[in-house]
VOBA-1610 file (N, C-alpha, C; in pm, whole numbers, padded with zeros to 5 digits, always signed):
BEGIN
Met+01730-02265+02696Met+01684-02385+02628Met+01566-02351+02537Ala+01569-02404+02415Ala+01462-02377+02319Ala+01332-02439+02368Ser+01222-02372+02334Ser+01090-02420+02376Ser+00997-02426+02256Thr+00887-02500+02271Thr+00785-02511+02167Thr+00655-02451+02219Ile+00596-02365+02137Ile+00472-02295+02172Ile+00364-02342+02076Ser+00245-02369+02127Ser+00133-02411+02043Ser+00029-02301+02035Cys-00035-02289+01918Cys-00141-02188+01900Cys-00229-02230+01784Asp-00334-02153+01762Asp-00424-02180+01650Asp-00370-02119+01520Val-00342-01988+01521Val-00294-01919+01401Val-00171-01838+01436Ala-00063-01860+01363Ala+00059-01781+01379Ala+00072-01689+01258Ile+00078-01558+01284Ile+00093-01459+01178Ile+00236-01407+01184Val+00310-01428+01076Val+00449-01384+01071Val+00454-01251+00998Gly+00495-01146+01068Gly+00498-01012+01009Gly+00391-00925+01070Ala+00433-00827+01151Ala+00337-00741+01220Ala+00328-00604+01154Gly+00322-00605+01021Gly+00298-00482+00948Gly+00149-00457+00932Leu+00113-00381+00829Leu-00028-00347+00808Leu-00112-00472+00785Ala-00070-00559+00693Ala-00150-00679+00661Ala-00160-00771+00780Gly-00046-00801+00845Gly-00049-00890+00959Gly-00127-00835+01076Gly-00111-00705+01103Gly-00185-00643+01212Gly-00335-00646+01190Met-00379-00617+01066Met-00522-00619+01038Met-00580-00760+01047Ile-00503-00859+01003Ile-00552-00997+01013Ile-00570-01036+01160Ala-00473-00999+01242Ala-00484-01031+01385Ala-00607-00966+01446Leu-00631-00839+01414Leu-00748-00770+01468Leu-00878-00835+01420Ala-00885-00868+01291Ala-01008-00924+01236Ala-01035-01063+01293Leu-00931-01145+01306Leu-00952-01279+01360Leu-00999-01274+01505Lys-00940-01187+01585Lys-00982-01178+01726Lys-01122-01120+01740Ala-01160-01032+01648Ala-01295-00975+01655Ala-01400-01080+01623Arg-01376-01163+01523Arg-01475-01262+01481Arg-01461-01394+01557His-01343-01423+01609His-01318-01549+01679His-01243-01520+01808Pro-01311-01468+01910Pro-01242-01424+02033Pro-01162-01533+02102Ala-01206-01658+02090Ala-01136-01767+02159Ala-01015-01818+02081Leu-00995-01771+01960Leu-00885-01818+01876Leu-00751-01773+01936Asp-00659-01866+01949Asp-00525-01835+02000Asp-00438-01789+01883Val-00422-01657+01872Val-00348-01596+01762Val-00215-01545+01815Arg-00108-01569+01741Arg+00023-01512+01774Arg+00069-01424+01658Leu+00119-01306+01692Leu+00169-01210+01594Leu+00319-01194+01619Ile+00399-01228+01520Ile+00544-01240+01537Ile+00617-01144+01445Asp+00715-01072+01499Asp+00793-00980+01416Asp+00925-00948+01486Ala+01028-00924+01405Ala+01158-00886+01461Ala+01156-00745+01517Ala+01064-00661+01468Ala+01056-00523+01516Ala+00994-00518+01655Pro+01020-00411+01729Pro+00966-00401+01864Pro+00823-00350+01872Val+00768-00300+01760Val+00632-00247+01760Val+00558-00299+01638Val+00426-00290+01642Val+00342-00327+01529Val+00336-00211+01430Gly+00354-00240+01303Gly+00334-00138+01199Gly+00455-00058+01160Gly+00561-00062+01238Gly+00681+00014+01205Gly+00657+00163+01212Asn+00714+00237+01118Asn+00701+00383+01111Asn+00636+00418+00978His+00503+00420+00975His+00434+00437+00848His+00307+00520+00863Leu+00268+00579+00752Leu+00138+00644+00737Leu+00071+00579+00617Trp-00051+00530+00635Trp-00127+00470+00526Trp-00253+00552+00503Ser-00277+00587+00379Ser-00397+00666+00347Ser-00480+00593+00244Phe-00611+00623+00243Phe-00699+00556+00148Phe-00824+00640+00125Phe-00884+00619+00009Phe-01011+00682-00024Phe-01124+00601+00038Gly-01234+00668+00071Gly-01348+00597+00128Gly-01397+00485+00039Ser-01390+00504-00092Ser-01438+00402-00187Ser-01342+00284-00200Asp-01224+00291-00137Asp-01129+00180-00142Asp-01175+00060-00060Val-01258+00086+00041Val-01297-00019+00136Val-01448-00041+00127Ala-01488-00165+00107Ala-01630-00199+00098Ala-01701-00167+00230Gln-01826-00128+00220Gln-01904-00091+00338Gln-01900-00202+00444Gly-01911-00327+00399Gly-01915-00437+00492Gly-01782-00467+00560Asp-01673-00406+00512Asp-01541-00431+00569Asp-01490-00313+00653Arg-01568-00207+00665Arg-01517-00087+00731Arg-01496-00105+00881Trp-01557-00207+00939Trp-01537-00234+01081Trp-01391-00264+01111Ile-01317-00309+01011Ile-01176-00343+01034Ile-01091-00216+01046Val-01118-00117+00960Val-01033+00003+00958Val-01084+00115+01048Ala-01213+00113+01083Ala-01271+00225+01158Ala-01193+00258+01286Pro-01152+00159+01367Pro-01079+00194+01490Pro-00938+00247+01465Leu-00890+00235+01342Leu-00751+00271+01311Leu-00736+00410+01252Val-00845+00467+01204Val-00839+00596+01135Val-00806+00707+01234Val-00705+00786+01199Val-00661+00898+01283Val-00705+01031+01223His-00705+01041+01089His-00742+01165+01021His-00845+01134+00912Ala-00941+01225+00894Ala-01045+01208+00792Ala-01078+01344+00731Trp-01101+01344+00600Trp-01134+01467+00528Trp-01246+01440+00428Gln-01321+01544+00398Gln-01420+01538+00291Gln-01368+01626+00178Gly-01326+01562+00070Gly-01273+01633-00046Gly-01121+01637-00046Tyr-01065+01634-00167Tyr-00920+01646-00183Tyr-00890+01720-00313Asp-00769+01774-00322Asp-00729+01855-00437Asp-00624+01783-00521Val-00621+01817-00650Val-00511+01779-00739Val-00474+01902-00821Arg-00346+01912-00857Arg-00300+02025-00938Arg-00201+01975-01043Phe-00223+02019-01167Phe-00132+01991-01278Phe-00105+02121-01351Pro-00009+02123-01442Pro+00021+02248-01513Pro-00100+02311-01582Asp-00190+02228-01639Asp-00305+02282-01713Asp-00439+02241-01654His-00440+02192-01530His-00567+02146-01474His-00555+02138-01322Ala-00653+02195-01253Ala-00661+02184-01108Ala-00805+02154-01071Arg-00824+02079-00963Arg-00959+02033-00932Arg-00970+01991-00786Thr-01089+02012-00729Thr-01124+01956-00599Thr-01224+01844-00622Ile-01196+01728-00570Ile-01282+01611-00588Ile-01354+01583-00457Asp-01485+01573-00464Asp-01567+01552-00345Asp-01571+01403-00311Ala-01472+01361-00234Ala-01464+01221-00192Ala-01399+01216-00055Thr-01431+01114+00021Thr-01371+01101+00154Thr-01230+01045+00143Tyr-01146+01089+00236Tyr-01007+01047+00238Tyr-00966+01029+00384Tyr-00890+00923+00410Tyr-00856+00887+00548Tyr-00707+00852+00560Ser-00655+00868+00682Ser-00517+00826+00710Ser-00512+00746+00839Ile-00425+00645+00837Ile-00396+00560+00952Ile-00249+00577+00986Glu-00218+00600+01112Glu-00080+00608+01156Glu-00039+00477+01223Ser+00085+00439+01203Ser+00132+00312+01258Ser+00120+00307+01410Glu+00135+00423+01475Glu+00120+00425+01621Glu-00020+00381+01664Arg-00123+00420+01588Arg-00259+00379+01621Arg-00277+00228+01597Leu-00220+00177+01489Leu-00228+00034+01464Leu-00162-00044+01577Asp-00045+00001+01619Asp+00026-00065+01729Asp-00059-00062+01857Arg-00116+00054+01887Arg-00195+00068+02009Arg-00318-00022+02006Glu-00385-00030+01890Glu-00507-00109+01881Glu-00476-00259+01890Val-00370-00303+01823Val-00333-00444+01830Val-00294-00481+01973Cys-00219-00394+02039Cys-00179-00421+02177Cys-00299-00422+02272Arg-00403-00346+02238Arg-00524-00345+02320Arg-00605-00472+02303Val-00611-00522+02179Val-00697-00636+02148Val-00632-00770+02179Leu-00505-00784+02149Leu-00437-00912+02171Leu-00381-00919+02313Pro-00391-01034+02377Pro-00329-01050+02510Pro-00177-01042+02498Pro-00108-01004+02605Pro+00038-00984+02598Pro+00115-01104+02542His+00073-01226+02576His+00148-01343+02529His+00135-01363+02379Ala+00032-01303+02317Ala+00010-01320+02173Ala+00102-01232+02090Leu+00155-01127+02150Leu+00244-01036+02079Leu+00388-01082+02097Met+00443-01142+01996Met+00579-01192+02001Met+00668-01099+01917Leu+00689-00979+01971Leu+00766-00877+01902Leu+00912-00884+01944Gly+01000-00832+01859Gly+01143-00842+01884Gly+01194-00984+01869Arg+01122-01068+01794Arg+01158-01209+01775Arg+01182-01234+01627Lys+01304-01256+01590Lys+01340-01278+01450Lys+01302-01419+01407Val+01243-01429+01288Val+01198-01558+01233Val+01303-01610+01135Ser+01338-01735+01148Ser+01433-01795+01055Ser+01366-01882+00950Gly+01241-01922+00973Gly+01172-02002+00873Gly+01027-02024+00910Ala+00945-02048+00805Ala+00802-02071+00826Ala+00754-02180+00732Ser+00666-02265+00783Ser+00601-02369+00704Ser+00450-02352+00721Pro+00368-02434+00656Pro+00223-02418+00671Pro+00173-02431+00814Thr+00249-02500+00901Thr+00201-02523+01038Thr+00306-02495+01146Ala+00416-02432+01109Ala+00520-02407+01210Ala+00601-02283+01175Val+00651-02217+01280Val+00741-02103+01265Val+00862-02130+01354Val+00981-02117+01295Val+01104-02137+01370Val+01168-02001+01393Leu+01198-01971+01518Leu+01259-01844+01554Leu+01411-01856+01557Ala+01477-01742+01537Ala+01623-01742+01531Ala+01686-01787+01662Asp+01616-01770+01773Asp+01672-01811+01902Asp+01649-01959+01931Gly+01588-02032+01835Gly+01567-02175+01851Gly+01427-02215+01893Asp+01349-02120+01944Asp+01211-02151+01981Asp+01130-02187+01856Arg+01027-02266+01878Arg+00944-02313+01766Arg+00797-02292+01803Ile+00720-02245+01705Ile+00576-02226+01724Ile+00504-02329+01637Glu+00428-02414+01701Glu+00345-02512+01630Glu+00204-02456+01622Ala+00152-02440+01500Ala+00021-02378+01481Ala-00069-02466+01396Thr-00199-02449+01414Thr-00292-02513+01321Thr-00267-02461+01179Gly-00240-02331+01169Gly-00206-02272+01041Gly-00119-02149+01057Val-00035-02123+00957Val+00057-02009+00957Val+00023-01918+00839Ile+00028-01786+00862Ile+00011-01686+00757Ile+00138-01600+00753Asp+00202-01594+00638Asp+00327-01518+00623Asp+00296-01382+00561Ala+00320-01276+00636Ala+00295-01139+00588Ala+00419-01053+00610Arg+00536-01110+00581Arg+00662-01043+00614Arg+00709-00941+00511Gly+00638-00919+00404Gly+00688-00828+00302Gly+00703-00902+00171Pro+00761-00839+00069Pro+00761-00898-00065Pro+00841-01026-00075Gly+00803-01107-00175Gly+00882-01222-00214Gly+00990-01177-00310Asp+01021-01260-00408Asp+01126-01228-00505Asp+01070-01136-00613Leu+01090-01006-00597Leu+01035-00908-00691Leu+01099-00916-00829Ser+01214-00983-00841Ser+01276-00995-00974Ser+01192-01080-01068Leu+01094-01153-01013Leu+01007-01235-01097Leu+00894-01154-01160Leu+00883-01026-01121Leu+00781-00938-01177Leu+00848-00830-01260Asp+00776-00782-01360Asp+00823-00671-01443Asp+00775-00542-01376Leu+00869-00469-01318Leu+00830-00360-01229Leu+00892-00226-01267Ala+00818-00121-01237Ala+00872+00013-01220Ala+00850+00045-01073Trp+00868+00173-01034Trp+00869+00200-00891Trp+00801+00333-00859Gln+00732+00335-00746Gln+00689+00460-00686Gln+00771+00477-00558Lys+00849+00584-00551Lys+00937+00603-00437Lys+00910+00739-00375Phe+00935+00748-00244Phe+00891+00869-00175Phe+00971+00895-00049Leu+00971+01021-00009Leu+01016+01064+00122Leu+00908+01155+00178Gly+00862+01127+00299Gly+00758+01207+00362Gly+00803+01260+00496Arg+00759+01381+00529Arg+00791+01442+00658Arg+00666+01501+00720Glu+00647+01473+00847Glu+00542+01538+00922Glu+00601+01663+00987Leu+00545+01777+00954Leu+00602+01905+00993Leu+00513+01976+01095Ala+00575+02024+01201Ala+00508+02116+01294Ala+00539+02257+01246Leu+00432+02337+01224Leu+00447+02472+01170Leu+00432+02575+01281Ser+00504+02684+01265Ser+00494+02792+01364Ser+00378+02885+01335Val+00323+02876+01211Val+00209+02959+01170Val+00109+02867+01101Pro-00022+02879+01126Pro-00121+02793+01059Pro-00108+02801+00907His-00135+02689+00840His-00111+02679+00696His-00229+02719+00610Ala-00351+02717+00658Ala-00471+02757+00582Ala-00495+02671+00458Ser-00463+02540+00467Ser-00492+02446+00358Ser-00583+02338+00414Pro-00714+02350+00396Pro-00808+02262+00468Pro-00816+02119+00415Arg-00779+02098+00288Arg-00797+01965+00228Arg-00663+01902+00191Pro-00659+01770+00182Pro-00540+01703+00130Pro-00511+01745-00014Met-00384+01759-00046Met-00339+01776-00184Met-00281+01640-00224Val-00364+01560-00291Val-00323+01424-00323Val-00216+01423-00431Met-00222+01515-00524Met-00119+01528-00626Met-00099+01673-00663Asp+00020+01726-00639Asp+00060+01856-00691Asp+00173+01832-00789Ala+00137+01827-00917Ala+00234+01800-01023Ala+00273+01927-01098Thr+00255+02041-01035Thr+00298+02167-01095Thr+00447+02192-01072Ile+00512+02103-01003Ile+00654+02114-00971Ile+00739+02059-01087Pro+00869+02085-01089Pro+00955+02031-01196Pro+00947+01879-01202Gln+00937+01827-01324Gln+00927+01682-01345Gln+01068+01623-01354Ile+01110+01560-01245Ile+01244+01505-01232Ile+01234+01356-01205Asp+01316+01275-01274Asp+01322+01130-01247Asp+01187+01063-01268Gly+01122+01094-01380Gly+00992+01035-01408Gly+00880+01128-01368Tyr+00762+01071-01342Tyr+00649+01152-01298Tyr+00667+01187-01152Arg+00672+01316-01122Arg+00695+01361-00984Arg+00579+01447-00938Phe+00539+01428-00812Phe+00438+01514-00752Phe+00463+01524-00602Val+00403+01624-00540Val+00410+01640-00395Val+00271+01614-00339Tyr+00269+01549-00224Tyr+00147+01502-00158Tyr+00144+01566-00020Cys+00034+01634+00013Cys+00027+01709+00140Cys-00101+01673+00216Leu-00086+01644+00344Leu-00199+01613+00430Leu-00202+01708+00548Pro-00309+01786+00563Pro-00319+01878+00678Pro-00372+01806+00801Phe-00283+01765+00890Phe-00324+01693+01010Phe-00394+01785+01110Ser-00352+01910+01113Ser-00415+02012+01197Ser-00374+02146+01139Ala-00420+02255+01202Ala-00390+02388+01150Ala-00241+02417+01149Glu-00166+02353+01238Glu-00023+02379+01246Glu+00060+02252+01228Arg+00002+02155+01161Arg+00075+02031+01135Arg+00043+01984+00993Met+00148+01958+00915Met+00131+01921+00775Met+00227+01807+00741Phe+00172+01705+00675Phe+00256+01596+00623Phe+00283+01626+00477Val+00411+01629+00438Val+00452+01661+00301Val+00538+01548+00248Glu+00501+01497+00131Glu+00574+01384+00072Glu+00612+01415-00072Asp+00737+01391-00106Asp+00786+01406-00244Asp+00787+01267-00306Thr+00711+01248-00415Thr+00686+01116-00471Thr+00722+01113-00619Tyr+00776+00999-00664Tyr+00818+00981-00803Tyr+00767+00848-00857Tyr+00716+00850-00980Tyr+00694+00728-01057Tyr+00817+00713-01145Ser+00905+00623-01106Ser+01041+00619-01161Ser+01073+00484-01222Asp+01169+00485-01314Asp+01216+00360-01375Asp+01307+00282-01282Thr+01362+00347-01181Thr+01457+00281-01091Thr+01411+00294-00946Pro+01456+00203-00859Pro+01418+00210-00718Pro+01512+00296-00633Asp+01612+00358-00695Asp+01709+00437-00619Asp+01641+00552-00547Leu+01677+00570-00421Leu+01614+00673-00338Leu+01724+00756-00271Asp+01737+00880-00313Asp+01838+00971-00257Asp+01769+01060-00154Ile+01771+01017-00029Ile+01695+01086+00075Ile+01739+01230+00096Pro+01870+01261+00102Pro+01909+01402+00118Pro+01858+01492+00006Val+01861+01443-00119Val+01811+01523-00231Val+01661+01545-00218Leu+01586+01439-00186Leu+01442+01455-00171Leu+01409+01546-00053Gly+01488+01537+00053Gly+01466+01626+00166Gly+01484+01771+00129Ala+01585+01800+00048Ala+01608+01937+00004Ala+01493+01986-00084Arg+01435+01896-00164Arg+01323+01936-00250Arg+01197+01960-00168Ile+01179+01883-00060Ile+01067+01911+00029Ile+01084+02048+00092Asp+01205+02079+00137Asp+01232+02210+00196Asp+01199+02322+00097Glu+01236+02301-00029Glu+01210+02402-00132Glu+01060+02419-00154Tyr+00988+02308-00161Tyr+00843+02314-00182Tyr+00774+02385-00066Val+00812+02348+00056Val+00751+02408+00174Val+00775+02558+00177Ala+00896+02599+00141Ala+00927+02742+00138Ala+00844+02815+00033Glu+00825+02751-00082Glu+00744+02813-00188Glu+00598+02826-00145Arg+00550+02734-00063Arg+00413+02743-00013Arg+00400+02844+00101Gly+00513+02894+00150Gly+00511+02993+00256Gly+00485+02936+00393Trp+00511+02806+00412Trp+00490+02742+00541Trp+00616+02756+00626Ser+00599+02800+00748Ser+00711+02820+00839Ser+00725+02698+00930Val+00834+02626+00915Val+00853+02499+00986Val+00919+02522+01121Ala+00853+02475+01226Ala+00911+02481+01360Ala+00993+02357+01391Asn+00945+02241+01337Asn+01015+02116+01368Asn+00970+02006+01273Val+01060+01913+01242Val+01025+01792+01169Val+00992+01685+01273Glu+00865+01648+01282Glu+00820+01555+01384Glu+00849+01408+01350Arg+00843+01376+01224Arg+00860+01237+01183Arg+00898+01233+01036Glu+00974+01131+00997Glu+01013+01114+00857Glu+01001+00968+00819Glu+00952+00943+00699Glu+00947+00806+00648Glu+00978+00806+00500Ser+01031+00697+00452Ser+01063+00683+00310Ser+01028+00542+00267Gly+01014+00522+00138Gly+00983+00390+00089Gly+00989+00380-00062Val+00989+00258-00110Val+00987+00229-00253Val+00882+00122-00277Leu+00780+00154-00355Leu+00670+00062-00381Leu+00677+00011-00524Pro+00644-00117-00547Pro+00646-00171-00683Pro+00525-00125-00764Val+00548-00096-00890Val+00442-00067-00987Val+00453-00175-01094Ala+00352-00260-01104Ala+00363-00382-01182Ala+00318-00363-01327Met+00402-00408-01420Met+00367-00411-01562Met+00345-00553-01612Gly+00391-00651-01537Gly+00374-00790-01577Gly+00453-00879-01485Gly+00469-01006-01527Gly+00546-01100-01449Gly+00473-01232-01430Asp+00539-01324-01365Asp+00488-01459-01342Asp+00433-01465-01200Phe+00301-01455-01187Phe+00242-01452-01053Phe+00270-01580-00976Glu+00252-01697-01038Glu+00269-01822-00966Glu+00413-01839-00917Ala+00510-01799-00998Ala+00649-01807-00955Ala+00674-01712-00839Tyr+00613-01594-00846Tyr+00627-01498-00737Tyr+00567-01555-00609Trp+00450-01615-00619Trp+00385-01675-00501Trp+00476-01782-00440Arg+00529-01869-00522Arg+00614-01978-00471Arg+00741-01923-00405Ser+00790-01809-00454Ser+00915-01753-00400Ser+00901-01714-00253Gly+00778-01691-00208Gly+00755-01655-00069Gly+00721-01773+00019Gly+00734-01895-00036Gly+00698-02016+00039Gly+00584-02085-00033Ala+00614-02193-00103Ala+00520-02252-00197Ala+00387-02291-00135His+00387-02347-00018His+00263-02401+00040His+00217-02324+00164Val+00275-02209+00187Val+00242-02130+00305Val+00143-02020+00268Ala+00040-02001+00350Ala-00054-01891+00330Ala+00020-01759+00337Lys-00022-01664+00253Lys+00048-01535+00247Lys-00053-01421+00242Ala-00004-01303+00286Ala-00087-01183+00283Ala+00001-01063+00252Gly-00064-00954+00211Gly+00008-00831+00184Gly+00098-00841+00063Met+00210-00770+00067Met+00303-00767-00045Met+00356-00907-00077Arg+00370-00991+00024Arg+00422-01126+00000Arg+00328-01207-00087Ala+00202-01174-00085Ala+00102-01242-00168Ala+00081-01172-00302Gly+00155-01064-00327Gly+00133-00986-00448Gly+00007-00905-00443Met-00042-00879-00322Met-00168-00807-00304Met-00141-00658-00290Phe-00119-00593-00403Phe-00102-00449-00409Phe-00155-00400-00542His-00201-00274-00544His-00255-00218-00667His-00140-00201-00767Pro-00155-00253-00889Pro-00044-00247-00984Pro+00003-00106-01017Thr-00086-00008-01013Thr-00049+00128-01053Thr-00003+00214-00937Thr-00065+00202-00822Thr-00028+00286-00708Thr+00074+00219-00615Gly+00080+00087-00620Gly+00165+00015-00526Gly+00104+00001-00388Tyr-00013+00061-00364Tyr-00072+00061-00231Tyr-00135-00075-00200Ser-00123-00115-00074Ser-00171-00248-00035Ser-00284-00244+00067Leu-00320-00126+00118Leu-00420-00121+00225Leu-00555-00180+00183Pro-00614-00141+00068Pro-00745-00199+00034Pro-00741-00351+00026Asp-00634-00407-00030Asp-00623-00553-00038Asp-00600-00614+00098Ala-00528-00544+00186Ala-00506-00595+00322Ala-00638-00605+00397Val-00726-00507+00377Val-00857-00511+00442Val-00940-00627+00387Arg-00940-00643+00256Arg-01017-00753+00195Arg-00968-00888+00244Thr-00836-00903+00251Thr-00779-01030+00297Thr-00817-01058+00442Ala-00807-00957+00528Ala-00844-00975+00668Ala-00990-01013+00683Ala-01076-00949+00606Ala-01219-00980+00613Ala-01247-01122+00566Met-01181-01163+00458Met-01200-01298+00406Met-01155-01403+00507Leu-01038-01382+00570Leu-00987-01479+00666Leu-01075-01485+00791Ala-01129-01370+00830Ala-01215-01367+00948Ala-01344-01446+00927Asp-01384-01466+00802Asp-01506-01541+00772Asp-01483-01692+00771Leu-01357-01736+00780Leu-01329-01879+00778Leu-01363-01943+00912Ser-01383-02073+00909Ser-01400-02151+01032Ser-01291-02257+01045Asp-01223-02285+00936Asp-01114-02382+00934Asp-00983-02305+00917Phe-00894-02316+01016Phe-00769-02241+01012Phe-00647-02332+00995Ser-00668-02445+00930Ser-00556-02534+00900Ser-00464-02468+00798Gly-00338-02509+00798Gly-00242-02451+00705Gly-00285-02465+00561Ala-00341-02580+00525Ala-00383-02603+00386Ala-00499-02512+00348Thr-00597-02497+00438Thr-00712-02411+00409Thr-00669-02265+00398Leu-00584-02220+00490Leu-00536-02082+00483Leu-00458-02057+00355His-00375-02153+00315His-00301-02138+00190His-00394-02128+00072Asp-00488-02220+00061Asp-00577-02222-00055Asp-00661-02095-00061Ala-00706-02047+00053Ala-00791-01927+00055Ala-00712-01804+00013Thr-00591-01788+00066Thr-00512-01668+00031Thr-00458-01677-00111His-00421-01797-00154His-00371-01813-00291His-00481-01784-00391Glu-00600-01835-00367Glu-00710-01812-00461Glu-00744-01664-00471Met-00748-01594-00356Met-00778-01451-00359Met-00668-01375-00434Ala-00543-01405-00405Ala-00433-01334-00469Ala-00427-01363-00619Arg-00447-01489-00656Arg-00443-01526-00799Arg-00555-01457-00875Ala-00677-01460-00820Ala-00790-01397-00887Ala-00769-01246-00896Thr-00713-01186-00793Thr-00686-01042-00794Thr-00585-01007-00901Trp-00477-01084-00911Trp-00375-01060-01015Trp-00437-01071-01154Gln-00515-01175-01176Gln-00575-01196-01308Gln-00672-01084-01345Ser-00739-01027-01247Ser-00839-00925-01275Ser-00779-00787-01304Arg-00648-00772-01281Arg-00586-00640-01290Arg-00494-00622-01409Gly-00515-00700-01512Gly-00434-00684-01633Gly-00447-00546-01695Phe-00563-00485-01683Phe-00585-00351-01740Phe-00489-00250-01677Tyr-00472-00256-01546Tyr-00384-00161-01479Tyr-00238-00185-01517Arg-00200-00311-01533Arg-00062-00339-01576Arg-00038-00289-01717Met-00140-00296-01802Met-00126-00242-01937Met-00106-00091-01932Leu-00183-00022-01849Leu-00167+00123-01836Leu-00028+00158-01783Asp+00021+00079-01688Asp+00155+00103-01636Asp+00260+00088-01745Thr+00241-00010-01831Thr+00333-00029-01943Thr+00334+00093-02034Met+00216+00147-02061Met+00207+00267-02143Met+00276+00385-02074Leu+00257+00396-01942Leu+00315+00507-01867Leu+00467+00503-01871Phe+00523+00384-01849Phe+00669+00374-01835Phe+00742+00342-01965Arg+00675+00279-02061Arg+00744+00237-02182Arg+00708+00321-02304Ala+00595+00393-02297Ala+00553+00471-02415Ala+00563+00620-02394Ala+00564+00666-02269Ala+00568+00810-02242Ala+00708+00850-02198Glu+00756+00962-02249Glu+00884+01015-02203Glu+00870+01056-02057Pro+00975+01035-01977Pro+00964+01062-01832Pro+00909+01200-01799Glu+00956+01303-01868Glu+00912+01439-01835Glu+00771+01469-01883Glu+00714+01378-01964Glu+00579+01398-02017Glu+00476+01306-01950Arg+00517+01225-01856Arg+00426+01128-01796Arg+00313+01195-01719Tyr+00337+01314-01669Tyr+00233+01382-01591Tyr+00107+01405-01675Arg+00123+01414-01807Arg+00008+01439-01894Arg-00094+01326-01884Ile-00048+01203-01864Ile-00139+01089-01851Ile-00227+01107-01727Leu-00165+01145-01616Leu-00241+01166-01492Leu-00327+01291-01500Glu-00279+01393-01567Glu-00356+01515-01583Glu-00486+01486-01660Arg-00474+01406-01762Arg-00593+01369-01839Arg-00685+01280-01756Phe-00628+01186-01682Phe-00706+01095-01598Phe-00791+01173-01498Tyr-00734+01278-01441Tyr-00804+01353-01337Tyr-00909+01450-01393Arg-00933+01445-01521Arg-01047+01517-01579Arg-01172+01428-01584Leu-01157+01301-01553Leu-01268+01207-01560Leu-01355+01217-01435Ser-01464+01140-01432Ser-01561+01153-01324Ser-01505+01105-01191Pro-01546+01166-01080Pro-01499+01121-00948Pro-01530+00974-00920Ala-01645+00927-00965Ala-01681+00787-00941Ala-01584+00694-01013Leu-01549+00726-01138Leu-01453+00646-01213Leu-01317+00648-01144Ile-01274+00765-01100Ile-01145+00776-01032Ile-01144+00691-00905Gly-01254+00695-00830Gly-01263+00615-00709Gly-01255+00466-00737Arg-01326+00421-00840Arg-01322+00277-00874Arg-01183+00237-00922Phe-01113+00327-00990Phe-00977+00298-01036Phe-00885+00271-00917Tyr-00886+00360-00820Tyr-00798+00343-00704Tyr-00836+00220-00623Ala-00963+00185-00622Ala-01008+00067-00550Ala-00979-00062-00626Gly-00934-00050-00753Gly-00909-00168-00834Gly-01036-00235-00881Arg-01145-00156-00895Arg-01274-00212-00936Arg-01329-00142-01060Ser-01242-00105-01153Ser-01287-00037-01275Ser-01381-00125-01355Thr-01489-00066-01404Thr-01584-00138-01488Thr-01534-00138-01633Met-01600-00215-01718Met-01564-00215-01860Met-01585-00076-01919Thr-01692-00009-01876Thr-01716+00128-01924Thr-01605+00222-01878Asp-01561+00206-01753Asp-01449+00287-01703Asp-01325+00267-01789Lys-01294+00143-01817Lys-01173+00113-01894Lys-01180+00174-02033Ala-01297+00165-02095Ala-01314+00225-02226Ala-01298+00376-02219Arg-01352+00436-02113Arg-01343+00582-02099Arg-01199+00627-02078Val-01122+00550-02001Val-00981+00584-01978Val-00902+00581-02108Leu-00937+00488-02196Leu-00858+00469-02318Leu-00906+00550-02437Thr-01027+00608-02430Thr-01080+00683-02544Thr-01043+00831-02533Gly-01066+00902-02642Gly-01032+01044-02645Gly-00892+01065-02696Lys-00846+01188-02690Lys-00712+01221-02736Lys-00608+01156-02646Pro-00524+01068-02700Pro-00430+00997-02615Pro-00317+01087-02567Pro-00273+01070-02442Pro-00163+01150-02390Pro-00025+01102-02436Val-00021+00982-02498Val+00103+00933-02557Val+00073+00889-02700Pro+00172+00891-02792Pro+00147+00848-02929Pro+00095+00705-02936Ile-00009+00684-03016Ile-00071+00552-03027Ile+00030+00447-03070Ser+00111+00478-03170Ser+00206+00379-03221Ser+00305+00337-03113Arg+00350+00433-03034Arg+00445+00402-02927Arg+00377+00319-02818Ala+00252+00351-02786Ala+00179+00275-02685Ala+00160+00130-02729Val+00124+00111-02857Val+00103-00024-02908Val+00233-00105-02904Arg+00344-00040-02943Arg+00473-00109-02940Arg+00510-00148-02797Ala+00482-00060-02702Ala+00514-00088-02563Ala+00436-00207-02511Ile+00306-00212-02543Ile+00221-00322-02496Ile+00262-00453-02560Ile+00288-00451-02691Ile+00331-00573-02760Ile+00464-00621-02705Gly+00554-00526-02681Gly+00684-00563-02627Gly+00674-00625-02490Ala+00582-00578-02408Ala+00566-00630-02273Ala+00510-00773-02276Arg+00435-00806-02379Arg+00372-00938-02387Arg+00457-01041-02460Ser+00561-00995-02528Ser+00644-01088-02607Ser+00747-01160-02520
//
């Protein structure tokens, strides 16, 4: 027989955004009855999330600090005509740690995992088995809305965590190795040294299409690892994904596509960096903002998340313009030149770019100097995107 459950805040979607919101709300409001609902059996799925230290404001680091599994000082980039070590902090969060922390903080009854959701409103969640959750407010963090409403390119990847039989002797993350053949757009390999005998290797593409051929990417990872001289004992874990890279679109229509009057977070709210597709910095900001509220009604949660998402979208037109230049003005095999030039700029500017906080001076610096794509083609691409 179907039952009705009452709570203060129901969070639909136990991914990165939903998990962080649950942790932040319980930390700031211990008595709040929070429910975290997902069809999956664990929080966070099978993912690795990484971020630069400058991505997260000092006042918000309490949210991510318990989740960090790996930390480094400095990271490397390599291009055909430029290589560099950048002195900046870099961190990784594993989904297993997120799951463990959420399970530690939330009481067992609050974790409603393995429960498929059939619908959500500002104050109610209906489960596929007929049960209903009545909440003061609902937050939907289930993943993207209707992406066809946005003008998108894609960042797609396959990553493998490798156990090595011989230590690798690579002390720092390789955030971008673009010295490899440029296939299917801008391609680079991303490497994280988890320990002396454990390395995470990811083959990543900035591509015009979302198609992901996992066997082909796996073979290219094998080739790269062999060229680096790393001896693989075992593949411990594998993950793949396709992230949106935004060049434009109708934000309000996208917001409505995920539920017009329902509070939203993460990809469903359009809260991702237009150029990288990464959502962790915005997920932290959203969790911190919600934790500061005292009114958790559906209307208040909607207005707060909508205002943050709308303001964030409006503030990031510069990045969407750059994406348009990357995908519409640069030939696929030449796109690496844009990133190669970018990585000659100051570490502070690079950090603000990834955090989505570029200053006017930063923007001018990115656009000045010898352009990596023909000016006339760039102008045509931008005009075309706005017409």
